[in-house]
C-alpha positions in Angstrom: 0.0 0.0 0.0 1.1 3.5 -0.7 0.9 6.5 1.6 -2.7 7.2 0.5 -3.9 3.8 1.6 -4.3 2.5 -2.0 -2.7 -0.5 -3.6 -0.3 1.1 -6.1 -1.2 -1.1 -9.0 -5.0 -0.8 -8.5 -4.6 3.0 -8.2 -2.5 3.2 -11.4 -5.0 1.0 -13.3 -7.9 3.2 -12.2 -6.1 6.3 -13.3 -5.2 4.7 -16.6 -8.8 3.7 -17.2 -10.0 7.2 -16.3 -7.4 8.8 -18.7 -8.5 6.4 -21.5 -12.1 7.2 -20.9 -11.4 10.9 -21.2 -9.4 10.3 -24.4 -12.3 8.4 -26.0 -14.9 10.9 -24.9 -12.8 13.6 -26.7 -11.6 11.6 -29.7 -14.6 9.3 -30.4 -17.6 10.3 -28.4 -20.8 8.1 -28.3 -23.2 9.7 -30.8 -26.1 11.5 -29.1 -28.7 9.4 -30.9 -27.2 6.2 -29.5 -27.3 7.7 -26.0 -30.9 8.9 -26.5 -31.9 5.4 -27.8 -30.3 3.7 -24.8 -32.0 6.1 -22.3 -35.3 5.6 -24.1 -35.0 1.8 -24.1 -34.3 1.8 -20.4 -37.1 4.3 -19.7 -39.6 2.1 -21.6 -38.6 -1.1 -19.9 -41.7 -3.2 -19.1 -40.6 -6.1 -16.9 -44.1 -7.5 -16.2 -45.1 -7.7 -19.9 -45.2 -10.8 -22.0 -42.6 -10.6 -24.8 -43.7 -11.2 -28.4 -40.7 -12.4 -30.3 -40.0 -11.8 -34.0 -40.9 -15.1 -35.8 -40.8 -14.1 -39.4 -39.7 -11.2 -41.5 -40.4 -11.1 -45.2 -39.4 -8.5 -47.7 -42.3 -7.5 -49.9 -40.0 -6.2 -52.7 -41.8 -5.8 -56.0 -45.2 -5.3 -54.5 -47.2 -2.4 -55.8 -47.2 0.2 -53.1 -46.6 3.9 -52.9 -43.4 3.5 -51.0 -40.0 5.0 -51.4 -38.0 2.1 -50.0 -38.2 -0.9 -47.8 -41.5 -2.8 -47.5 -41.7 -5.7 -45.1 -44.1 -8.1 -43.3 -43.2 -8.9 -39.7 -44.8 -11.5 -37.5 -44.3 -11.3 -33.7 -45.7 -14.1 -31.5 -46.3 -14.3 -27.7 -48.2 -16.9 -25.7 -51.5 -14.9 -25.8 -51.4 -13.2 -29.2 -49.6 -12.5 -32.5 -48.8 -9.2 -34.1 -48.7 -9.2 -37.9 -47.3 -5.9 -39.1 -46.7 -4.5 -42.6 -44.0 -1.8 -42.4 -43.7 0.5 -45.4 -40.8 3.0 -45.7 -42.1 6.4 -46.7 -40.2 9.6 -47.7 -40.2 10.9 -44.1 -40.6 7.8 -41.9 -42.6 4.6 -41.8 -46.2 3.5 -42.0 -47.4 0.5 -40.1 -50.6 -1.4 -40.9 -51.3 -4.6 -39.0 -53.5 -7.0 -37.1 -53.5 -8.4 -33.6 -54.6 -12.0 -33.5 -56.8 -12.9 -31.8 -58.6 -9.6 -31.6 -58.9 -8.3 -28.0 -57.0 -5.1 -27.2 -58.9 -1.9 -28.2 -55.7 0.1 -28.4 -52.0 -0.4 -29.0 -48.9 1.8 -28.6 -45.9 2.3 -30.8 -42.8 3.3 -28.7 -39.5 4.4 -30.1 -36.2 3.8 -28.4 -35.8 7.6 -28.2 -38.8 7.8 -26.0 -41.5 8.8 -28.4 -44.9 7.1 -28.2 -48.2 7.1 -30.2 -51.3 5.1 -30.0 -53.7 3.5 -32.5 -57.2 2.2 -32.1 -57.6 -1.5 -32.7 -60.9 -2.5 -34.4 -63.1 -5.5 -33.5 -61.1 -7.7 -36.0 -57.8 -6.7 -34.4 -56.7 -4.3 -37.3 -54.7 -1.1 -36.7 -52.9 1.6 -38.7 -50.1 4.0 -37.7 -49.7 6.3 -40.7 -46.6 8.4 -40.1 -43.8 7.3 -37.7 -40.1 8.2 -37.5 -37.7 5.5 -38.6 -35.5 3.8 -36.0 -35.7 1.2 -33.2 -39.2 0.7 -31.9 -41.7 -1.8 -30.5 -45.4 -2.3 -30.2 -47.3 -2.7 -26.9 -50.9 -3.6 -25.9 -52.9 -4.7 -23.0 -55.5 -7.5 -23.2 -58.9 -7.2 -21.6 -57.7 -9.5 -18.8 -54.8 -7.1 -18.0 -52.1 -9.1 -19.6 -49.5 -6.8 -21.2 -47.7 -7.8 -24.3 -44.8 -6.0 -26.0 -42.8 -6.9 -29.1 -39.0 -7.2 -29.2 -37.2 -4.0 -29.9 -36.2 -3.7 -33.6 -36.4 -1.5 -36.6 -40.1 -2.0 -37.4 
């Protein structure tokens, strides 16, 4: 131990790590959008919800749509329901049209990793539409009539 009560090697290692951290923060900082997404993902954590995992993703290339880019069909499945979502890339974001099977929730929420959220009504057949959403990591969330909460995995929807 040195005069300060610290083990010399541990103290030197801690100083070296602090110096390296300072260097990286200056030379190669974490982009603000990555930090915002991380904060948003943590803020929207929902530990008591059932997770709907991505089962299938199909590109709908060649389909006749008014899209400027990517057009995909995503299927998320949980024990109590399935989300089938058609995601269309538009000039300024994405449009989602989908169905919750079996029908049950009357509303669902789209949540971005950056903390944005918007809701959509779900009709008696389980259909919903979210017409203009920003691109980026997101998930869908709903609550069934019996109180069961279901969320999809985070991903670029």
